C-alpha positions as CSV (number, residue, x, y, z in Angstrom):
1,X,-9.2,9.6,-0.4
2,X,-9.7,6.4,-2.4
3,X,-11.0,6.5,-6.0
4,X,-14.7,5.8,-6.2
5,X,-16.3,3.0,-8.2
6,X,-18.5,3.7,-11.2
7,X,-21.6,1.6,-10.7
8,X,-22.8,1.2,-14.3
9,X,-22.5,2.1,-18.0
10,X,-25.1,5.0,-17.6
11,X,-22.9,6.6,-14.9
12,X,-19.8,5.9,-17.0
13,X,-21.3,7.7,-20.1
14,X,-22.5,10.6,-18.0
15,X,-19.0,11.1,-16.6
16,X,-17.5,11.1,-20.1
17,X,-20.0,13.7,-21.3
18,X,-19.5,16.0,-18.3
19,X,-15.7,15.9,-17.5
20,X,-12.8,17.0,-19.7
21,X,-10.4,14.4,-18.4
22,X,-11.4,11.1,-16.9
23,X,-9.1,8.3,-15.8
24,X,-10.7,4.8,-15.3
25,X,-9.0,2.0,-13.6
26,X,-10.5,-1.3,-15.0
27,X,-10.2,-3.8,-12.2
28,X,-11.7,-7.0,-10.7
29,X,-11.7,-8.4,-7.2
30,X,-9.8,-11.6,-8.3
31,X,-7.0,-9.7,-10.1
32,X,-3.7,-9.7,-8.2
33,X,-1.9,-7.0,-10.2
34,X,-5.1,-4.8,-9.8
35,X,-4.6,-4.9,-6.1
36,X,-1.0,-3.8,-6.5
37,X,-2.0,-0.6,-8.5
38,X,-5.1,0.2,-6.4
39,X,-3.2,2.4,-3.9
40,X,-1.5,4.2,-6.9
41,X,-4.8,5.0,-8.5
42,X,-6.1,6.2,-5.1
43,X,-3.0,8.4,-4.8
44,X,-3.6,9.7,-8.3
45,X,-7.3,10.5,-7.4
46,X,-6.0,12.5,-4.4
47,X,-3.2,14.4,-6.2
48,X,-5.4,15.4,-9.2
49,X,-8.7,15.8,-7.4
50,X,-9.1,19.4,-8.5
51,X,-8.5,18.8,-12.2
52,X,-9.2,15.1,-13.1
53,X,-11.9,12.5,-12.3
54,X,-10.1,9.3,-11.3
55,X,-12.4,6.3,-10.9
56,X,-12.4,2.6,-10.8
57,X,-14.6,0.2,-12.8
58,X,-15.2,-3.4,-11.7
59,X,-15.3,-5.3,-15.0
60,X,-17.1,-8.3,-13.6
61,X,-20.2,-6.1,-13.1
62,X,-19.5,-3.9,-16.2
63,X,-18.7,-6.4,-19.0
64,X,-20.3,-4.3,-21.6
65,X,-17.9,-1.4,-21.0
66,X,-14.9,-3.9,-21.3
67,X,-16.3,-5.2,-24.6
68,X,-17.0,-1.7,-25.9
69,X,-13.4,-0.6,-25.4
70,X,-11.7,-3.9,-26.2
71,X,-10.3,-4.5,-22.7
72,X,-9.0,-8.1,-22.6
73,X,-6.5,-8.0,-19.8
74,X,-6.4,-6.1,-16.6
75,X,-5.3,-3.9,-14.9
76,X,-6.1,-1.5,-17.7
77,X,-6.2,2.2,-17.1
78,X,-8.1,4.2,-19.6
79,X,-7.6,8.0,-20.2
80,X,-10.5,9.9,-21.7
81,X,-10.1,13.4,-23.0
82,X,-13.3,15.3,-23.8
83,X,-15.2,12.1,-23.9
84,X,-12.9,10.2,-26.3
85,X,-10.5,7.4,-25.4
86,X,-7.1,8.9,-25.6
87,X,-4.9,6.2,-24.2
88,X,-5.0,2.8,-22.4
89,X,-2.2,1.5,-20.2
90,X,-2.4,-2.3,-19.7
91,X,-0.6,-4.1,-16.9
92,X,0.8,-2.8,-13.6
93,X,2.8,0.4,-14.0
94,X,4.7,2.7,-11.7
95,X,3.0,5.7,-10.1
96,X,5.2,8.0,-12.2
97,X,3.9,6.5,-15.4
98,X,0.3,7.2,-14.5
99,X,1.2,10.7,-13.5
100,X,3.0,11.3,-16.8
101,X,0.0,10.1,-18.7
102,X,-2.3,12.4,-16.8
103,X,0.0,15.3,-17.3
104,X,0.2,14.5,-21.1
105,X,-3.6,14.7,-21.4
106,X,-3.9,17.8,-19.2
107,X,-1.4,19.7,-21.4
């Protein structure tokens, strides 16, 4: 099942307040490397569906979120633990690297 898109900053903040671990893939339709990691993020959403919220955020429609977290290049995958930004991985990574990051923050 593919990772859903967060629609706006209000939904984004509500998620951070209600979930213990949230993974956000910051993406854009024009971003080539973002298209490469999209299936990996979907796979992550599937694998961890019972423990972690894995979502996508289109930065073209959510510029304020990008500004708030200093996202200057994408793809950028942000990991939030208990509402706080714990880690940001910038650039296309291997699936295993995303898994390792999730496991680190679940521990």
